[in-house]
C-alpha positions as CSV (number, residue, x, y, z in Angstrom):
1,M,7.0,-2.9,15.9
2,S,4.5,-5.3,17.5
3,T,3.4,-8.4,15.5
4,N,0.1,-8.5,17.1
5,C,-2.7,-6.9,15.1
6,T,-6.4,-7.4,16.4
7,G,-7.7,-6.4,13.0
8,K,-5.5,-8.5,10.8
9,S,-8.2,-11.0,9.7
10,E,-10.5,-8.2,8.5
11,N,-7.5,-6.1,7.1
12,I,-6.3,-9.1,5.0
13,K,-9.6,-9.2,3.1
14,K,-9.1,-5.7,1.8
15,C,-5.3,-5.8,1.3
16,N,-4.4,-5.6,-2.3
17,C,-0.7,-6.0,-1.9
18,T,0.5,-8.6,-4.3
19,Y,4.1,-8.7,-2.9
20,Q,4.4,-12.4,-1.9
21,G,7.2,-11.9,0.7
22,C,5.3,-9.2,2.6
23,D,5.3,-9.8,6.4
24,K,3.1,-6.7,7.0
25,K,0.2,-7.9,4.9
26,G,-3.0,-7.2,6.9
27,K,-1.1,-5.3,9.5
28,C,-2.0,-1.8,8.2
29,C,-0.2,0.3,10.9
30,E,3.1,-1.6,10.4
31,C,2.7,-1.3,6.6
32,L,1.9,2.3,6.7
33,H,4.9,3.1,8.9
34,Y,7.1,1.1,6.8
35,H,6.2,2.7,3.6
36,L,6.1,6.2,4.9
37,A,9.7,5.7,6.3
38,M,10.6,4.7,2.8
39,K,9.0,7.9,1.3
40,Q,6.3,5.7,-0.2
41,L,2.6,4.9,0.1
42,P,1.2,1.3,0.7
43,A,-0.3,-0.8,-2.0
44,C,-3.9,0.0,-0.9
45,C,-3.5,3.6,-2.2
46,F,-3.0,2.3,-5.8
47,P,-5.5,0.6,-8.3
48,A,-4.5,-3.0,-9.1
49,D,-2.5,-2.4,-12.2
50,A,-0.4,0.4,-10.7
51,E,0.2,-1.6,-7.6
52,A,1.5,-4.6,-9.6
53,S,4.4,-2.3,-10.7
54,Y,5.6,-2.3,-7.0
55,D,6.3,1.5,-7.6
56,R,4.8,2.8,-4.4
57,S,6.5,6.2,-4.8
58,F,4.6,9.5,-4.1
59,R,5.5,10.5,-7.7
60,K,3.6,7.5,-8.9
61,F,0.7,8.2,-6.8
62,V,0.4,11.7,-8.3
63,E,0.8,10.2,-11.7
64,V,-2.0,7.8,-11.3
65,C,-4.3,10.4,-9.7
66,H,-3.6,12.8,-12.5
67,T,-4.1,10.1,-15.3
68,R,-7.1,8.5,-13.8
69,H,-8.9,11.3,-12.1
70,G,-7.7,14.4,-13.9
71,I,-6.3,15.8,-10.7
72,Q,-3.5,18.3,-11.3
C-alpha cells in the first residue's frame, strides 16, 4: 500500500485512534483496508470510550450500537 496520502493532514484532525504505534493514522484508505482484512472496523467507527478498549471487532460495534442507540 502506498504511504502517500494527499488528505492526511485533514484526516489526522478527525482521527480518534489512540493507538500510539499506529503508522496508518490519517491514512484512512490504508487504515480501512487493514482493519477490514483483520475482520475489524477502524477507530473512527467507535465513540471515544469504546475506541479506548482497542476492541475493533464487528461484535463490539454491534454491542455499542445496541447499547447507545437501541439498534437491534
